[in-house]
C-alpha positions in Angstrom: -52.9 -24.8 -30.8 -51.3 -24.2 -34.1 -54.3 -24.0 -36.4 -55.1 -20.7 -33.9 -51.4 -19.4 -34.2 -51.5 -19.9 -37.9 -54.8 -18.0 -38.2 -53.8 -14.8 -35.9 -50.5 -14.9 -38.0 -53.1 -14.7 -40.8 -55.1 -12.0 -39.4 -52.0 -9.8 -39.0 -51.1 -10.1 -42.4 -54.3 -9.4 -44.1 -55.2 -6.4 -41.7 -58.0 -8.0 -40.0 -58.7 -6.6 -36.3 -57.3 -8.8 -33.8 -59.4 -9.1 -30.2 -57.4 -8.5 -27.2 -56.3 -12.0 -26.9 -55.0 -12.1 -29.9 -52.6 -9.1 -29.6 -51.5 -10.4 -26.2 -50.7 -14.0 -28.0 -48.7 -12.6 -30.8 -46.7 -10.1 -28.9 -46.7 -11.9 -26.1 -48.0 -9.0 -24.2 -49.8 -9.2 -20.5 -53.4 -8.0 -20.4 -52.4 -5.4 -17.6 -49.8 -4.2 -20.8 -52.4 -3.9 -23.8 -54.9 -2.7 -20.7 -52.1 0.3 -20.0 -51.4 1.2 -23.6 -55.3 1.2 -24.6 -56.0 3.4 -21.3 -52.9 5.9 -22.0 -54.0 6.2 -25.9 -51.1 4.7 -27.1 -53.0 1.7 -28.9 -55.7 3.1 -30.5 -58.8 0.3 -30.3 -62.5 -0.1 -30.6 -65.0 -1.6 -28.2 -67.7 -3.6 -29.5 -70.1 -4.6 -26.5 -67.2 -5.8 -24.3 -65.2 -6.8 -27.0 -61.6 -4.8 -28.0 -60.1 -4.8 -31.2 -57.2 -3.6 -32.5 -56.1 -2.8 -36.0 -52.8 -4.5 -37.3 -51.6 -1.8 -38.9 -51.7 0.6 -35.2 -50.0 -2.4 -34.0 -47.2 -1.5 -36.1 -47.1 2.1 -36.0 -46.7 1.4 -32.1 -43.8 -0.9 -32.6 -42.3 1.6 -34.6 -42.7 4.2 -32.6 -41.1 2.6 -29.4 -38.2 1.3 -31.3 -34.8 1.4 -29.4 -32.2 2.7 -31.7 -28.6 0.6 -31.6 -26.1 2.8 -30.5 -22.9 2.4 -32.4 -20.0 3.2 -30.5 -16.4 4.3 -32.0 -13.8 1.9 -32.5 
């Protein structure tokens, strides 16, 4: 399992397309979350046969877009 995580981490850094399972493992997303993001057009993908592939740079853009800015309360 440790080897698989290391490989996924390297794929993430090298911009190698990730399979749906890799996205689920790296981000802790459920299969339904990945499917919803894909169906809603929020997560671009490539489908070859029955396998979905996602580019790490598009995942990074999605994370940045969904980032919630902290509100600074007056003291």
